C-alpha positions in Angstrom: -201.0 174.2 105.0 -204.7 174.2 104.3 -205.4 173.1 100.8 -208.8 174.1 99.3 -209.9 172.8 95.9 -212.3 174.9 93.9 -214.3 173.0 91.3 -217.4 173.3 89.2 -218.7 172.3 85.8 -217.8 174.1 82.6 -218.8 177.8 82.6 -219.6 177.8 86.4 -217.1 180.5 87.2 -214.1 178.6 88.6 -211.5 180.8 86.9 -213.3 184.1 87.9 -213.5 182.8 91.5 -209.8 181.9 91.6 -208.9 185.3 90.1 -210.8 187.1 92.7 -209.5 185.0 95.6 -206.0 185.7 94.3 -206.7 189.5 94.3 -207.7 189.2 97.9 -204.1 188.0 98.7 -204.5 184.2 98.8 -202.1 181.9 97.0 -204.0 180.3 94.1 -203.0 177.6 91.6 -205.2 177.2 88.5 -205.1 174.1 86.4 -206.6 175.9 83.4 -203.9 178.6 83.6 -201.1 176.1 83.9 -202.4 174.1 80.9 -202.7 177.3 78.9 -199.1 178.1 79.7 -198.0 174.6 78.7 -199.6 175.2 75.2 -198.1 178.7 75.0 -194.6 177.4 75.5 -193.5 176.4 71.9 -191.1 173.7 73.1 -193.7 172.1 75.4 -196.5 172.5 72.8 -194.4 170.7 70.2 -193.8 167.8 72.6 -197.5 167.5 73.4 -198.6 167.7 69.8 -196.0 165.2 68.6 -197.2 162.7 71.2 -200.8 163.3 70.0 -199.8 163.1 66.3 -201.1 166.6 65.7 -199.7 169.5 63.6 -199.2 173.0 64.9 -201.8 174.2 62.3 -205.2 174.6 63.9 -204.1 172.4 66.8 -206.7 173.8 69.3 -209.6 173.1 66.9 -208.2 169.7 66.2 -208.0 168.9 69.9 -211.6 170.1 70.5 -212.8 168.0 67.5 -211.0 164.9 68.8 -212.2 165.3 72.4 -215.4 163.5 71.4 -213.2 160.3 71.3 -212.7 158.7 74.7 -209.5 157.1 73.5 -208.1 160.5 72.5 -209.3 162.0 75.8 -207.4 159.3 77.7 -204.2 159.9 75.6 -204.5 163.6 76.1 -204.8 163.2 79.9 -201.9 160.8 80.0 -199.7 163.4 78.3 -201.0 166.6 80.0 -201.5 165.4 83.6 -197.9 164.7 84.5 -196.9 168.0 83.2 -199.7 169.7 85.1 -198.9 167.9 88.4 -195.2 168.8 88.2 -196.0 172.5 87.6 -198.4 172.4 90.5 -195.8 170.9 92.8 -193.4 173.7 91.8 -196.0 176.4 92.4 -197.2 175.0 95.8 -195.7 177.0 98.7 -192.8 175.1 100.3 -193.2 176.7 103.7 -195.9 176.3 106.3 -198.6 178.9 106.0 -201.7 179.5 108.0 -203.4 181.1 105.0 -205.1 178.5 102.8 -203.9 177.7 99.3 -206.6 177.5 96.7 -206.4 175.1 93.7 -208.7 175.3 90.7 -209.4 171.7 89.8 -212.1 171.4 87.1 -212.2 167.6 87.2 -211.8 167.2 91.0 -214.3 164.5 91.5 -214.1 162.9 88.1 -210.4 162.2 88.7 -210.9 161.2 92.3 -208.7 164.0 93.7 -210.8 165.3 96.5 -209.0 163.4 99.2 -205.9 165.5 98.5 -207.6 168.6 100.0 -208.8 169.8 103.4 -211.9 171.4 101.9 -213.7 171.5 98.6 -215.6 174.4 97.2 -218.2 173.8 94.5 -219.0 176.8 92.2 -222.7 176.2 91.2 -224.5 177.8 88.3 -227.5 176.7 86.3 -226.9 175.0 83.0 -228.4 177.7 80.8 -226.2 180.4 82.5 -223.1 178.2 82.1 -223.9 177.5 78.4 -224.3 181.1 77.7 -221.0 182.0 79.3 -219.2 179.3 77.3 -220.8 180.4 74.0 -219.8 184.0 74.8 -216.2 182.7 74.9 -216.5 181.8 71.3 -217.3 178.1 71.3 -220.5 176.4 70.1 -223.4 174.7 72.0 -222.2 171.2 70.9 -218.8 171.8 72.5 -220.5 172.9 75.7 -222.8 169.8 75.7 -219.9 167.4 75.0 -217.7 168.9 77.8 -220.7 169.1 80.2 -221.5 165.4 79.6 -217.9 164.5 80.5 -218.4 166.0 83.9 -220.3 164.6 86.9 -223.8 166.2 87.5 -223.9 169.3 89.6 -225.9 167.7 92.4 -223.3 165.0 93.0 -220.5 167.6 93.2 -222.6 169.8 95.4 -223.3 167.0 97.8 -219.7 165.9 98.0 -218.3 169.4 98.5 -217.6 171.1 101.8 -218.9 174.5 100.6 -221.0 175.7 97.7 -220.8 179.1 96.2 -223.8 180.2 94.0 -223.0 181.9 90.7 -226.1 182.6 88.8 -225.9 186.5 89.0 -223.4 189.1 88.3 -219.6 189.0 88.8 -220.3 191.4 91.8 -222.7 188.8 93.3 -220.1 186.1 92.8 -217.5 188.3 94.6 -219.8 188.9 97.5 -220.6 185.2 97.8 -216.9 184.4 97.8 -216.4 187.0 100.6 -219.2 185.3 102.6 -217.5 181.9 102.1 -214.1 183.2 103.2 -215.6 184.6 106.4 -216.7 181.0 107.3 -213.1 179.7 107.1 
């Protein structure tokens, strides 16, 4: 099985890329989607929040506020990552397939995971474009800057990736760039 990691900085278009690749018939596993499902499951959310000493009330905002603390960030990862990895293992196809499997991994290089994949794809978008996308999702500029600063710089990810897909235009442009990329595989 060919395993391809899709990465990029906050607001670059990783999730949109994975959605489109999935629509084209490829098996895709999204870290962001899995984490969202973990929090949407009441029982799992209660376990996570208890371990973090957080209440159910406004937990999302409380997590965002506490992400500025490196200690909290480490604790959060220590709780979330084992759940994330076990879900990914379940979702990974068990049989041999000649079609590649795509994994959305936002912190691929930051967490030193690139060696687990045959190829890496970096979704590249300029900082202003990414910030505007994130603000349009309903979060503020300081959140974007905090999350952006926790990630490696774009040029490092671009230089370490097998492929780069540019995403500074429309969704249609992104889709066309993904199709061009897939034709190279």
